[in-house]
C-alpha positions as a Python dict, from the first residue, in 0.01 Angstrom:
ca = {
    (1, 'M'): (0, 0, 0),
    (2, 'T'): (-84, 7, -369),
    (3, 'Y'): (23, 234, -652),
    (4, 'E'): (-300, 436, -653),
    (5, 'S'): (-309, 483, -275),
    (6, 'L'): (-255, 816, -102),
    (7, 'V'): (26, 664, 105),
    (8, 'Y'): (218, 573, -211),
    (9, 'G'): (162, 905, -388),
    (10, 'F'): (196, 1149, -98),
    (11, 'V'): (427, 972, 147),
    (12, 'F'): (631, 690, -4),
    (13, 'L'): (722, 849, -339),
    (14, 'P'): (813, 1194, -198),
    (15, 'L'): (1030, 1037, 74),
    (16, 'C'): (1206, 820, -182),
    (17, 'L'): (1261, 1116, -416),
    (18, 'A'): (1400, 1328, -135),
    (19, 'A'): (1637, 1057, -8),
    (20, 'Y'): (1746, 977, -363),
    (21, 'Q'): (1833, 1339, -440),
    (22, 'I'): (2010, 1410, -110),
    (23, 'V'): (2264, 1127, -117),
    (24, 'P'): (2572, 1124, -345),
    (25, 'Q'): (2518, 978, -692),
    (26, 'R'): (2705, 653, -619),
    (27, 'W'): (2461, 576, -334),
    (28, 'R'): (2139, 645, -523),
    (29, 'R'): (2085, 292, -649),
    (30, 'R'): (2114, 177, -287),
    (31, 'V'): (1843, 422, -187),
    (32, 'L'): (1621, 274, -458),
    (33, 'L'): (1705, -76, -334),
    (34, 'V'): (1620, 10, 29),
    (35, 'F'): (1288, 167, -70),
    (36, 'S'): (1214, -124, -303),
    (37, 'Y'): (1256, -377, -23),
    (38, 'L'): (1061, -153, 213),
    (39, 'F'): (778, -140, -41),
    (40, 'F'): (782, -516, -89),
    (41, 'W'): (786, -574, 287),
    (42, 'L'): (486, -344, 332),
    (43, 'I'): (281, -545, 81),
    (44, 'S'): (409, -897, 161),
    (45, 'R'): (568, -879, 508),
    (46, 'N'): (764, -1195, 586),
    (47, 'L'): (708, -1332, 236),
    (48, 'I'): (994, -1105, 134),
    (49, 'V'): (1209, -1412, 204),
    (50, 'Y'): (1103, -1550, -138),
    (51, 'L'): (1235, -1241, -314),
    (52, 'L'): (1558, -1246, -113),
    (53, 'G'): (1613, -1614, -184),
    (54, 'T'): (1539, -1574, -554),
    (55, 'T'): (1779, -1281, -580),
    (56, 'V'): (2073, -1460, -417),
    (57, 'F'): (2005, -1779, -614),
    (58, 'V'): (1979, -1602, -952),
    (59, 'H'): (2289, -1395, -881),
    (60, 'C'): (2488, -1711, -804),
    (61, 'I'): (2361, -1888, -1117),
    (62, 'G'): (2469, -1589, -1327),
    (63, 'I'): (2817, -1589, -1169),
    (64, 'W'): (2840, -1965, -1221),
    (65, 'L'): (2755, -1934, -1591),
    (66, 'E'): (3005, -1651, -1632),
    (67, 'W'): (3274, -1856, -1457),
    (68, 'L'): (3215, -2147, -1697),
    (69, 'K'): (3258, -1912, -1993),
    (70, 'A'): (3584, -1780, -1851),
    (71, 'E'): (3710, -2133, -1784),
    (72, 'Q'): (3617, -2240, -2138),
    (73, 'K'): (3802, -1944, -2282),
    (74, 'T'): (4114, -2032, -2081),
    (75, 'E'): (4111, -2393, -2200),
    (76, 'L'): (4049, -2295, -2560),
    (77, 'A'): (4346, -2059, -2555),
    (78, 'S'): (4588, -2346, -2484),
    (79, 'A'): (4410, -2622, -2680),
    (80, 'D'): (4488, -2764, -3022),
    (81, 'R'): (4247, -2699, -3306),
    (82, 'S'): (4134, -3061, -3296),
    (83, 'E'): (4040, -3031, -2928),
    (84, 'K'): (3850, -2702, -2943),
    (85, 'K'): (3523, -2847, -3070),
    (86, 'K'): (3522, -3107, -2794),
    (87, 'I'): (3595, -2845, -2526),
    (88, 'K'): (3313, -2621, -2654),
    (89, 'G'): (3073, -2914, -2644),
    (90, 'I'): (3169, -3005, -2288),
    (91, 'Y'): (3124, -2651, -2157),
    (92, 'Q'): (2804, -2596, -2351),
    (93, 'Q'): (2662, -2905, -2183),
    (94, 'K'): (2777, -2784, -1841),
    (95, 'S'): (2626, -2439, -1896),
    (96, 'R'): (2301, -2590, -2019),
    (97, 'R'): (2277, -2802, -1705),
    (98, 'V'): (2340, -2499, -1483),
    (99, 'L'): (2072, -2300, -1666),
    (100, 'A'): (1827, -2590, -1646),
    (101, 'F'): (1893, -2621, -1274),
    (102, 'G'): (1827, -2251, -1222),
    (103, 'V'): (1510, -2244, -1434),
    (104, 'L'): (1363, -2563, -1287),
    (105, 'A'): (1431, -2447, -931),
    (106, 'L'): (1245, -2118, -983),
    (107, 'L'): (961, -2278, -1176),
    (108, 'G'): (934, -2549, -913),
    (109, 'I'): (880, -2294, -637),
    (110, 'L'): (632, -2099, -850),
    (111, 'A'): (444, -2415, -949),
    (112, 'Y'): (416, -2530, -589),
    (113, 'L'): (288, -2196, -464),
    (114, 'K'): (42, -2132, -748),
    (115, 'Y'): (-68, -2475, -863),
    (116, 'Y'): (-37, -2726, -578),
    (117, 'N'): (-393, -2687, -455),
    (118, 'F'): (-524, -2681, -813),
    (119, 'F'): (-342, -3008, -880),
    (120, 'V'): (-467, -3167, -560),
    (121, 'S'): (-829, -3067, -620),
    (122, 'N'): (-829, -3209, -973),
    (123, 'V'): (-648, -3530, -882),
    (124, 'T'): (-881, -3584, -587),
    (125, 'G'): (-1185, -3518, -803),
    (126, 'I'): (-1075, -3767, -1068),
    (127, 'L'): (-892, -4036, -868),
    (128, 'G'): (-1011, -3972, -513),
    (129, 'N'): (-1180, -4311, -479),
    (130, 'V'): (-885, -4498, -632),
    (131, 'L'): (-588, -4350, -451),
    (132, 'P'): (-471, -4545, -142),
    (133, 'F'): (-388, -4218, 29),
    (134, 'T'): (-550, -3878, 77),
    (135, 'L'): (-426, -3558, -82),
    (136, 'E'): (-515, -3252, 119),
    (137, 'Q'): (-506, -2893, 13),
    (138, 'K'): (-276, -2659, 202),
    (139, 'K'): (-300, -2299, 307),
    (140, 'I'): (-24, -2147, 97),
    (141, 'L'): (74, -1782, 117),
    (142, 'M'): (206, -1645, -211),
    (143, 'P'): (400, -1317, -227),
    (144, 'I'): (259, -1051, -457),
    (145, 'G'): (451, -1016, -781),
    (146, 'I'): (620, -1358, -775),
    (147, 'S'): (505, -1440, -1129),
    (148, 'F'): (660, -1117, -1257),
    (149, 'Y'): (998, -1131, -1087),
    (150, 'T'): (1031, -1505, -1155),
    (151, 'L'): (1003, -1444, -1530),
    (152, 'Q'): (1252, -1158, -1505),
    (153, 'A'): (1493, -1386, -1317),
    (154, 'I'): (1462, -1665, -1575),
    (155, 'G'): (1515, -1416, -1857),
    (156, 'Y'): (1827, -1283, -1686),
    (157, 'M'): (1978, -1631, -1650),
    (158, 'A'): (1893, -1721, -2011),
    (159, 'D'): (2049, -1399, -2143),
    (160, 'V'): (2370, -1471, -1951),
    (161, 'Y'): (2371, -1827, -2089),
    (162, 'W'): (2324, -1702, -2446),
    (163, 'G'): (2595, -1440, -2400),
    (164, 'K'): (2359, -1147, -2462),
    (165, 'I'): (2468, -987, -2134),
    (166, 'R'): (2744, -1039, -1882),
    (167, 'A'): (2646, -1165, -1539),
    (168, 'E'): (2617, -883, -1286),
    (169, 'G'): (2904, -899, -1037),
    (170, 'K'): (2737, -686, -770),
    (171, 'L'): (2455, -847, -574),
    (172, 'E'): (2292, -509, -506),
    (173, 'K'): (2247, -452, -879),
    (174, 'T'): (2087, -792, -932),
    (175, 'A'): (1863, -722, -633),
    (176, 'L'): (1753, -383, -766),
    (177, 'F'): (1682, -527, -1111),
    (178, 'L'): (1444, -786, -962),
    (179, 'A'): (1290, -570, -689),
    (180, 'F'): (1261, -215, -832),
    (181, 'F'): (949, -101, -647),
    (182, 'P'): (739, 54, -928),
    (183, 'Q'): (731, -272, -1124),
    (184, 'I'): (741, -541, -854),
    (185, 'M'): (362, -587, -835),
    (186, 'E'): (244, -576, -1196),
    (187, 'G'): (547, -549, -1421),
    (188, 'P'): (627, -462, -1691),
    (189, 'I'): (842, -775, -1719),
    (190, 'C'): (1183, -635, -1806),
    (191, 'R'): (1486, -790, -1962),
    (192, 'Y'): (1811, -686, -1799),
    (193, 'S'): (1908, -482, -2106),
    (194, 'D'): (1578, -289, -2090),
    (195, 'T'): (1664, -104, -1770),
    (196, 'S'): (2034, -152, -1691),
    (197, 'D'): (2139, 165, -1875),
    (198, 'T'): (1924, 391, -1654),
    (199, 'L'): (1851, 188, -1340),
    (200, 'Y'): (2199, 211, -1189),
    (201, 'E'): (2317, 552, -1310),
    (202, 'G'): (2170, 753, -1026),
    (203, 'R'): (2083, 1049, -1243),
    (204, 'P'): (1987, 1362, -1047),
    (205, 'L'): (1623, 1462, -1047),
    (206, 'N'): (1524, 1724, -1302),
    (207, 'M'): (1208, 1921, -1362),
    (208, 'D'): (1137, 1769, -1705),
    (209, 'N'): (1135, 1414, -1566),
    (210, 'L'): (931, 1515, -1262),
    (211, 'T'): (670, 1700, -1468),
    (212, 'S'): (643, 1430, -1733),
    (213, 'G'): (639, 1152, -1473),
    (214, 'Y'): (366, 1306, -1261),
    (215, 'I'): (149, 1379, -1565),
    (216, 'R'): (168, 1013, -1656),
    (217, 'I'): (93, 909, -1298),
    (218, 'F'): (-219, 1125, -1291),
    (219, 'W'): (-323, 993, -1632),
    (220, 'G'): (-300, 639, -1490),
    (221, 'L'): (-499, 743, -1183),
    (222, 'F'): (-765, 890, -1411),
    (223, 'K'): (-811, 559, -1594),
    (224, 'K'): (-802, 355, -1273),
    (225, 'K'): (-1008, 567, -1034),
    (226, 'V'): (-1256, 736, -1266),
    (227, 'I'): (-1336, 447, -1502),
    (228, 'A'): (-1208, 106, -1386),
    (229, 'D'): (-1309, 128, -1021),
    (230, 'R'): (-1662, 234, -1116),
    (231, 'L'): (-1703, -44, -1372),
    (232, 'A'): (-1578, -298, -1116),
    (233, 'I'): (-1903, -262, -921),
    (234, 'A'): (-2131, -346, -1215),
    (235, 'V'): (-1898, -614, -1347),
    (236, 'G'): (-1888, -782, -1006),
    (237, 'M'): (-2267, -791, -983),
    (238, 'I'): (-2312, -937, -1332),
    (239, 'F'): (-2049, -1208, -1304),
    (240, 'S'): (-2145, -1303, -948),
    (241, 'N'): (-2517, -1336, -1035),
    (242, 'Y'): (-2505, -1421, -1404),
    (243, 'T'): (-2803, -1656, -1383),
    (244, 'S'): (-3024, -1359, -1295),
    (245, 'Y'): (-2948, -1163, -1611),
    (246, 'S'): (-3041, -1200, -1974),
    (247, 'G'): (-2787, -1255, -2250),
    (248, 'V'): (-2774, -889, -2347),
    (249, 'V'): (-2668, -792, -1992),
    (250, 'I'): (-2407, -1072, -1999),
    (251, 'A'): (-2272, -930, -2326),
    (252, 'A'): (-2267, -583, -2172),
    (253, 'G'): (-2083, -730, -1872),
    (254, 'A'): (-1818, -884, -2097),
    (255, 'I'): (-1764, -549, -2269),
    (256, 'A'): (-1760, -365, -1936),
    (257, 'Y'): (-1505, -607, -1792),
    (258, 'T'): (-1280, -570, -2095),
    (259, 'I'): (-1287, -193, -2055),
    (260, 'Q'): (-1233, -223, -1679),
    (261, 'L'): (-935, -455, -1725),
    (262, 'Y'): (-775, -229, -1983),
    (263, 'M'): (-829, 90, -1781),
    (264, 'E'): (-709, -82, -1464),
    (265, 'F'): (-400, -251, -1606),
    (266, 'S'): (-290, 20, -1848),
    (267, 'G'): (-364, 281, -1581),
    (268, 'C'): (-138, 101, -1334),
    (269, 'M'): (127, 77, -1607),
    (270, 'D'): (104, 454, -1650),
    (271, 'I'): (159, 500, -1275),
    (272, 'I'): (448, 251, -1278),
    (273, 'I'): (624, 389, -1584),
    (274, 'G'): (563, 745, -1461),
    (275, 'S'): (712, 655, -1122),
    (276, 'G'): (1025, 525, -1293),
    (277, 'E'): (1041, 834, -1509),
    (278, 'L'): (1061, 1055, -1199),
    (279, 'F'): (1406, 906, -1140),
    (280, 'G'): (1503, 915, -1506),
    (281, 'I'): (1455, 536, -1534),
    (282, 'R'): (1298, 408, -1854),
    (283, 'L'): (1065, 110, -1825),
    (284, 'P'): (930, -61, -2139),
    (285, 'E'): (579, 16, -2259),
    (286, 'N'): (318, -252, -2194),
    (287, 'F'): (28, -129, -2409),
    (288, 'R'): (0, 22, -2755),
    (289, 'Q'): (-365, 101, -2837),
    (290, 'P'): (-474, -267, -2831),
    (291, 'F'): (-830, -194, -2946),
    (292, 'C'): (-695, -70, -3278),
    (293, 'A'): (-579, -425, -3355),
    (294, 'Q'): (-721, -597, -3662),
    (295, 'S'): (-652, -957, -3557),
    (296, 'A'): (-604, -1166, -3244),
    (297, 'A'): (-231, -1190, -3311),
    (298, 'E'): (-198, -812, -3348),
    (299, 'F'): (-400, -761, -3031),
    (300, 'W'): (-139, -957, -2835),
    (301, 'R'): (140, -754, -2993),
    (302, 'R'): (-30, -448, -2842),
    (303, 'W'): (-163, -590, -2510),
    (304, 'H'): (66, -682, -2217),
    (305, 'I'): (357, -635, -2455),
    (306, 'S'): (626, -729, -2204),
    (307, 'L'): (466, -1068, -2130),
    (308, 'G'): (425, -1142, -2501),
    (309, 'T'): (785, -1038, -2567),
    (310, 'W'): (907, -1265, -2286),
    (311, 'F'): (715, -1565, -2422),
    (312, 'K'): (838, -1494, -2774),
    (313, 'T'): (1201, -1459, -2665),
    (314, 'Y'): (1230, -1742, -2415),
    (315, 'I'): (975, -1997, -2541),
    (316, 'F'): (867, -1935, -2901),
    (317, 'Y'): (1210, -1876, -3054),
    (318, 'P'): (1391, -2156, -2864),
    (319, 'V'): (1116, -2404, -2959),
    (320, 'S'): (1120, -2283, -3321),
    (321, 'M'): (1497, -2337, -3339),
    (322, 'S'): (1501, -2667, -3151),
    (323, 'S'): (1624, -2990, -3307),
    (324, 'P'): (1279, -3160, -3319),
    (325, 'V'): (1131, -2866, -3509),
    (326, 'K'): (1421, -2863, -3755),
    (327, 'K'): (1368, -3235, -3816),
    (328, 'W'): (995, -3174, -3864),
    (329, 'N'): (1070, -2900, -4119),
    (330, 'Q'): (1299, -3131, -4316),
    (331, 'Y'): (1044, -3412, -4313),
    (332, 'G'): (750, -3185, -4387),
    (333, 'R'): (905, -3011, -4687),
    (334, 'K'): (995, -3347, -4835),
    (335, 'H'): (666, -3531, -4777),
    (336, 'L'): (386, -3284, -4689),
    (337, 'G'): (449, -2960, -4869),
    (338, 'K'): (540, -2608, -4762),
    (339, 'Y'): (193, -2507, -4634),
    (340, 'I'): (136, -2804, -4401),
    (341, 'T'): (496, -2782, -4278),
    (342, 'M'): (456, -2412, -4197),
    (343, 'L'): (128, -2477, -4019),
    (344, 'G'): (277, -2762, -3816),
    (345, 'T'): (579, -2556, -3717),
    (346, 'S'): (353, -2270, -3607),
    (347, 'A'): (139, -2507, -3398),
    (348, 'I'): (442, -2667, -3230),
    (349, 'A'): (595, -2329, -3141),
    (350, 'L'): (271, -2154, -3043),
    (351, 'F'): (120, -2427, -2825),
    (352, 'P'): (370, -2399, -2533),
    (353, 'V'): (346, -2019, -2552),
    (354, 'W'): (-30, -2017, -2507),
    (355, 'I'): (-55, -2297, -2255),
    (356, 'C'): (204, -2108, -2048),
    (357, 'N'): (13, -1784, -2100),
    (358, 'G'): (-299, -1943, -1954),
    (359, 'L'): (-118, -2107, -1664),
    (360, 'W'): (79, -1791, -1588),
    (361, 'H'): (-243, -1608, -1505),
    (362, 'G'): (-339, -1863, -1241),
    (363, 'A'): (-454, -2212, -1148),
    (364, 'R'): (-799, -2221, -1308),
    (365, 'W'): (-937, -2413, -1603),
    (366, 'S'): (-1085, -2090, -1736),
    (367, 'Y'): (-733, -1944, -1765),
    (368, 'I'): (-611, -2254, -1948),
    (369, 'F'): (-913, -2230, -2178),
    (370, 'Y'): (-826, -1862, -2234),
    (371, 'G'): (-476, -1955, -2349),
    (372, 'M'): (-606, -2232, -2578),
    (373, 'Y'): (-872, -1995, -2713),
    (374, 'Y'): (-609, -1756, -2845),
    (375, 'F'): (-384, -2042, -2958),
    (376, 'T'): (-668, -2176, -3174),
    (377, 'L'): (-764, -1837, -3316),
    (378, 'I'): (-407, -1732, -3397),
    (379, 'L'): (-329, -2067, -3558),
    (380, 'L'): (-654, -2046, -3753),
    (381, 'G'): (-552, -1698, -3869),
    (382, 'I'): (-221, -1837, -3996),
    (383, 'A'): (-403, -2124, -4169),
    (384, 'V'): (-652, -1907, -4361),
    (385, 'E'): (-409, -1626, -4448),
    (386, 'P'): (-314, -1762, -4793),
    (387, 'V'): (-681, -1822, -4881),
    (388, 'R'): (-778, -1476, -4755),
    (389, 'D'): (-505, -1311, -4964),
    (390, 'R'): (-618, -1496, -5277),
    (391, 'I'): (-980, -1388, -5222),
    (392, 'L'): (-878, -1024, -5174),
    (393, 'N'): (-667, -1035, -5490),
    (394, 'A'): (-944, -1204, -5689),
    (395, 'F'): (-1191, -928, -5600),
    (396, 'H'): (-926, -654, -5626),
    (397, 'I'): (-981, -548, -5266),
    (398, 'S'): (-701, -340, -5119),
    (399, 'D'): (-562, -455, -4787),
    (400, 'R'): (-571, -88, -4685),
    (401, 'S'): (-941, -47, -4756),
    (402, 'V'): (-1116, 151, -4481),
    (403, 'W'): (-1421, -73, -4471),
    (404, 'L'): (-1202, -385, -4458),
    (405, 'K'): (-1009, -240, -4163),
    (406, 'F'): (-1341, -162, -3994),
    (407, 'V'): (-1465, -520, -4041),
    (408, 'R'): (-1136, -664, -3911),
    (409, 'T'): (-1136, -436, -3609),
    (410, 'A'): (-1500, -520, -3527),
    (411, 'K'): (-1424, -891, -3560),
    (412, 'T'): (-1125, -852, -3328),
    (413, 'W'): (-1342, -673, -3071),
    (414, 'V'): (-1580, -969, -3068),
    (415, 'I'): (-1282, -1202, -3016),
    (416, 'I'): (-1150, -986, -2732),
    (417, 'F'): (-1483, -951, -2551),
    (418, 'T'): (-1551, -1324, -2577),
    (419, 'G'): (-1207, -1411, -2444),
    (420, 'E'): (-1241, -1175, -2149),
    (421, 'L'): (-1582, -1318, -2063),
    (422, 'F'): (-1422, -1659, -2006),
    (423, 'F'): (-1121, -1497, -1838),
    (424, 'R'): (-1339, -1321, -1580),
    (425, 'A'): (-1601, -1593, -1531),
    (426, 'D'): (-1597, -1783, -1202),
    (427, 'G'): (-1482, -2107, -1360),
    (428, 'L'): (-1506, -2263, -1704),
    (429, 'R'): (-1861, -2393, -1652),
    (430, 'A'): (-1981, -2046, -1557),
    (431, 'G'): (-1813, -1903, -1865),
    (432, 'I'): (-1978, -2156, -2094),
    (433, 'S'): (-2317, -2089, -1932),
    (434, 'M'): (-2275, -1712, -1972),
    (435, 'F'): (-2162, -1746, -2332),
    (436, 'R'): (-2458, -1971, -2414),
    (437, 'S'): (-2706, -1726, -2265),
    (438, 'I'): (-2596, -1458, -2511),
    (439, 'F'): (-2745, -1668, -2791),
    (440, 'T'): (-3039, -1826, -2608),
    (441, 'D'): (-3166, -1537, -2394),
    (442, 'F'): (-3076, -1218, -2578),
    (443, 'D'): (-3353, -985, -2466),
    (444, 'L'): (-3298, -628, -2590),
    (445, 'N'): (-3563, -499, -2350),
    (446, 'A'): (-3300, -519, -2076),
    (447, 'L'): (-3134, -218, -2238),
    (448, 'T'): (-3439, 0, -2195),
    (449, 'D'): (-3626, -135, -1893),
    (450, 'G'): (-3382, 9, -1637),
    (451, 'S'): (-3198, -318, -1568),
    (452, 'L'): (-2864, -154, -1635),
    (453, 'F'): (-2934, 98, -1359),
    (454, 'N'): (-2972, -182, -1104),
    (455, 'L'): (-2605, -277, -1121),
    (456, 'G'): (-2481, -44, -850),
    (457, 'L'): (-2415, 251, -1081),
    (458, 'G'): (-2615, 572, -1092),
    (459, 'R'): (-2666, 802, -1387),
    (460, 'A'): (-2375, 1022, -1274),
    (461, 'D'): (-2148, 718, -1261),
    (462, 'M'): (-2240, 618, -1615),
    (463, 'I'): (-2179, 971, -1740),
    (464, 'A'): (-1837, 973, -1572),
    (465, 'I'): (-1750, 635, -1726),
    (466, 'A'): (-1868, 737, -2072),
    (467, 'A'): (-1688, 1072, -2062),
    (468, 'G'): (-1370, 907, -1931),
    (469, 'C'): (-1379, 645, -2207),
    (470, 'V'): (-1421, 918, -2471),
    (471, 'V'): (-1118, 1107, -2335),
    (472, 'V'): (-904, 790, -2329),
    (473, 'A'): (-1021, 696, -2680),
    (474, 'V'): (-933, 1041, -2818),
    (475, 'V'): (-586, 1031, -2660),
    (476, 'G'): (-536, 678, -2791),
    (477, 'S'): (-641, 785, -3141),
    (478, 'V'): (-387, 1068, -3134),
    (479, 'K'): (-114, 828, -3019),
    (480, 'E'): (-209, 576, -3289),
    (481, 'R'): (-136, 846, -3547),
    (482, 'G'): (220, 865, -3414),
    (483, 'T'): (193, 1174, -3195),
    (484, 'D'): (367, 1177, -2858),
    (485, 'V'): (91, 1334, -2649),
    (486, 'R'): (308, 1458, -2362),
    (487, 'K'): (574, 1607, -2592),
    (488, 'S'): (299, 1773, -2789),
    (489, 'L'): (155, 1908, -2463),
    (490, 'F'): (491, 2056, -2361),
    (491, 'R'): (508, 2247, -2691),
    (492, 'R'): (182, 2426, -2613),
    (493, 'P'): (172, 2773, -2457),
    (494, 'V'): (227, 2773, -2080),
    (495, 'F'): (-135, 2867, -2007),
    (496, 'V'): (-276, 2583, -2220),
    (497, 'R'): (-26, 2333, -2086),
    (498, 'W'): (-94, 2399, -1719),
    (499, 'A'): (-469, 2434, -1774),
    (500, 'L'): (-480, 2081, -1916),
    (501, 'C'): (-256, 1945, -1639),
    (502, 'Y'): (-470, 2100, -1367),
    (503, 'A'): (-785, 1975, -1540),
    (504, 'L'): (-644, 1621, -1530),
    (505, 'M'): (-552, 1648, -1162),
    (506, 'L'): (-888, 1804, -1076),
    (507, 'A'): (-1070, 1524, -1260),
    (508, 'V'): (-881, 1264, -1057),
    (509, 'I'): (-957, 1442, -730),
    (510, 'V'): (-1322, 1528, -799),
    (511, 'V'): (-1454, 1256, -1029),
    (512, 'S'): (-1272, 951, -887),
    (513, 'A'): (-1484, 669, -742),
    (514, 'Y'): (-1469, 709, -365),
    (515, 'G'): (-1691, 785, -70),
    (516, 'D'): (-2000, 599, 53),
    (517, 'G'): (-2079, 288, -149),
    (518, 'Y'): (-1729, 249, -289),
    (519, 'Q'): (-1464, 12, -166),
    (520, 'T'): (-1097, 2, -254),
    (521, 'I'): (-1065, -214, -566),
    (522, 'D'): (-766, -446, -564),
    (523, 'M'): (-537, -432, -865),
    (524, 'I'): (-633, -724, -1088),
    (525, 'Y'): (-292, -817, -1223),
    (526, 'A'): (-126, -795, -883),
    (527, 'G'): (-307, -1122, -810),
    (528, 'F'): (-127, -1299, -1094),
}
């Protein structure tokens, strides 16, 4: 069962809504918990044991950290002023060890499940003839969503350690936070404070939430079923048989995959956030018009926002504030100058973020390359920023110039398309070969000789894709100007409002990719 399936939309969600509304308010979070575990069991079966184990473990770590804080407070209350600093140091060390134990345990499980076979294959390939023993790959079953709820669990423990939140005393609340069914497969990756104010309240259903939630669900289905699932066919053919196509088709494939990934992932986010909204539960946004970005750094502030926020909060900031970085700053300012020191600090803090970003997506060298690709480009952007600003000032060019924004946006598109080519390629070697062909075999005749119509898509499919992209682009442009599209829709006359809603639903039903020749397309990010 997936979020775009008929079972989810017409059976699971209605049953959950009905059960949620029928029971007393104090039981509603338990209804959500039961349906969340039912959903997870339906998609992972016995692998639900990983989620159960993680939940109990994280809950206990949180209680343990809270207990240490309470014990420290008791000792401080009866201690002399001279002893207080020592007591704080002792308990800080204890709490740090507990947090480290919790984080390493969860990361250890995740690393084994996701990266064991990758490690074995690379070690065997490099040292296979030297090792006195044989390393064999194993058939490892990995539950869907483990990367997402593991990061949520680590964030929860870290926030308790830092004192940003109090540890949850009720196991059922911790369980619901980690397992809430709309977000268990693809996120968004929530911090405890993101959802705790609405997740446990058990608000009664109301028509505004139901209407707004279902509009967003259908909008997500439109992006997924009308655009992404169609593009998946052509993208699959190009990337599976890249040696058969010229560079211009490879470039078209990279663009098509970028559009597919965005429509697929943001569409699923719309379904997920809309599903939460049905119950009055607010989930954080994960996309903010990423193709309006004017730099690689800005793109990642708009794309997969919750993942970027998690890395910034739990890796970038701690590394930036760590003792080694502080020592580097002191040394650098004294001996190397402000610019080199700033650049070094940025590199030290950004490197673990981007290596983790690549590894988080999966055990492939192409994913690691993808992370290092953005690390290099973002660091390069930081390095040239002072020079760029001086050039703009020298030529009296406004930073708000329309043509300058156009150039920056076009440059960012090239960066995005290139990155996604390597991200989608079947291995790093394939990505390099595809990228090279764009420059060595760029035959424009492929655009006019009918080659693009031999990718599994008919003329009607291409019209549907093009029209769908135009609609999404127009809506995105309106949102970029600061307009809340759904609120604006609700202010329209009843006839206009319902005409647009029915048009959206009809488009999903009539124009979606289904029938002969189409297969169910798995959600891309559910595999991460």
